[in-house]
N, C-alpha and C positions, 0 to 999 in steps of 0.2 A: 355486208351481205347484199347480194344482187336483188333486184326487184322480183325476179322469178323465184329465187330461193325464199324471199320473204313471204311470198304468196303461198308457196308450198308449206312453209313452217306454220303460217297462220292457219291453213286448212287442217294440218295435222293437229295442231294445238286445240283447234275447235273441236274436232272429232274426239280426241282423247279426253279433253276436259268435260265435254258434254256427257260422254259415256261414263266417265269416272263419277260424275256427280250423281247420275241415276243409280249406279251400283252402290255408291257410298251411302246414299240416303236410305236405301232398304237394308243394307248391311249394318249401318249404324243402329237403326231401329231394331233389327233382329238381335244384335248384341245386347242392347238395352232390355229387350223382352226376356232374354235368357237370364240376365243378371237379376232382373226384377222377380222372375219366377223362383230362382234359387233363394233369394232373400225371403220372399213371402212363404215359401214352403219350409225352408230351414228354420225360419222363425216361428213356425207353427201358426201363422196367421191364416193361411188357407191350405186346403189339400190340393194335391196335384191331380186335377181333373181336366177333362176336355173343355169344359166351360171356362174354367180359370185360364187355361192355356190360350184359348181363343180371345177372351177379353183382354188379357195382358198383351197378347200379340198385336191386337188391333190398336190399343192405346199406345204402345211403344213404337211399333213400326210405322203405321200410317199416321197416328196422332202425334208422335214426337219425332221420329227419324225423318219422315218425309217433310213435315212442316218446318222443322228446325233447319234442315239442309236448304230448303227453298228460301226461307226468310233470311237465314244467315248469308247465303250467297248473294242475294239481291241487295242486302244492306252493307256487306263488308267485302265485296269483290275488289273494290279499289284498294283496300289494304293488302289483300293477297297479291294483287298485281304489283304493288310497290315492293312487297317482299321478294317476289320472283325477279323483279328488275334488279334489285340489289344483289341477288344471288347469281343470275346469269349474265347481267350487264347488257342485255339486249331487249329492247322494248317493242320493236316493230311487230312482233308476232303476238304480243299480249293484247288481251281485251281491255281497253282503257276507258271505254265509254260507260256512263252510268247504266246500270241494269235495272229494269223495272218489270214487275209482273202486274199488268193492269187488272184491277178488280173494282167492281161497283155493284150497287143494287140492280138486279136485272130490270130492264124496261119491258114493256109489252112485246116490243120487237125481239128482245133477247129471249123472252119466254116462248115466242113462236119458234125461234131457232132451237130452243131446247126440245120442244115437241117434235119438230121435224127431224132433228138429229136422232132423237130416241127412236122414232119409227124407222128411220133409215138404218140405224145400227142393227136393230132387230131383223129388218128385212134383208140386209146384207148377209148377216150371220145365217139366217134361214136358208137363203139361196146357196151359200157356200157349203152349209151343212148338208143340204140335199145332194149337192154334186159330190161331196166326199162319200156320202152313203151309197150313192149310185155306183161308185167305183169299187165299193167293198173295202176301202181302206179303213183301218181301225184308228180311232182317235183316242187320246188319253183323257182321263178324268181329273178334275181338279181335286186336290187333296182336301180342301175345305168343304167342298160339296160331298165328298165321300164321308168325311167325319160327320157332316150334317145329317146325312141319310142314316148313319148309325145312331146319332143323337139328335133327333128332330128338333128338340128344344133350342139347339144352337142356331138353327135356321131363323128362329124368331129373333135372336140377337143380331144375326148377320143382316137382316133386313134394314133396321135403323142404322146399324154400324156402316152399311154401304153408303147411306146418304150423309151421315154425320162425319165419318172418318175415311173410309176407303176412297170414295169419289174425290172429296176435297184434297186429301193428302197426296194421292197418286197424281192427280192432275196438277197440283202445285209443283210437284217434282218433275214429272215427265213432259207436261205441256208448258208450264210456266218457266221452268229452269232449263231442262234439256232441249226442248224444241226452241225456246227463246235463244239459247246459246248457239244452237245450229243455225238459226235464222240470221244471226249477226254476220256470218260469213257466206253461207250458201243460199240465202233467200228462203221464202216461206215454203215453196214446193218441196225442195230437197229436205228442209227441216221437218216438215210433216212426215214424209216417208221415213226418214232416218230415225226420228224419235218414236214413231210407231213400231218400226222393226225392233228397236231396243226394248221398248215397253213389252212387246209380245215375247221376245226372247227371254226377258228376265223372269218370265213365268215358268221356265223350264223346270226349276227345282220345286215348284208348287204343284207339278203334275205328277200323276201316277201312271206307270206303264212303261213299255219299251221306248227306247230313244226315238224310233221311227214314229210311234204313235204320238209321242210328245211333240215332235216336229209338225205333225199334221195339225194338232190343236193350236200350236203357235201360229201356224198359217191362218187358221180361222180367227184367232185373236187379233191379227193385224187389221181385219175389217172394221170392228168397232173402234180400234185405236185410230185408224185413219179418219173416221168420222169425228171423233173427239178433237183431233188435230185440226181439221178443216174448220169446224165450228168455232174453235178458239181464234183462228186467224180472221174469220169472217166477223166476229163480234168484238174482238180485242177486249175480252172480258173473261177472266179465268173462272168466274162463277158459273158461266154457261156450261163448259165441258164438265166441271165438277158436278153440276146437277144432272147432266145427261148420264155421266158415268155412274153416279150414285143410284139414280133411278133404274138404270139398265141392270146393275148388279142386284139391286133390291128385288127387281122383278124376277130375275133368275132364281134367286133364293126363295122367293114367294111361291113360284111355280113348283120348285123342288119340294117345298113343304106340302103343298097341295097334293102332289103326286105320291108323296111318301106317307102322309098322315091322313089326309081327308079322303082321297080317292079310294083307298082300301076299305074304309068304313062304309062308304056309300055303296060299294059293291057287295058288302057282306049281307 
């Protein structure tokens, strides 16, 4: 294989593997959640309710699917590479270097990055949201938020769930693994943008509304995703974007709870 062909093959392999890892992590968790729900409900252990569905979904998707995919890839990629080499007989386009997801207890500097990224994410989303509103374009709603508005008690579960499961799980997968995989071939700038686009696009099925409205919301979601990606590269610590992401989501659900439950009682 020529040098040019090797470069193209490596680029394609990077894009395909990074994208596949992100999709697989969420799909794996979703399948586990469905199986767990069927077993729990069929066994008479729990009733099929919105609360049970939410809790099982969070535990299995973000808590198991994302975590296991990220940790499994970082620990056993060398074995997968060896298997592929035996199958295809060509090693030049395979990722052979050790893969790591840097994590440590945040320093004061890391916490400053957390605070700054948190503010920047909200500021960016606010600006983009205002621009979208000014154009009169309709955006889609998040299915979890819609369910939470109908069952406000679920929002109280989503607040800690965001910090303990959603933030850490999704950041391990999309920043730690996907962005890290893209970075190996394309460098940090392209990796940040590519992983952010994939992260936002993967939310398509979690949104409610017409396809056009979903695409608008996906465009808005790219903004905080870019912030998560940049702060990960700046700190080289996956704990930082996990905290930013978790706090960001927790704040959204907290504000939704206040507007759904508290505000109406104050106006009564």
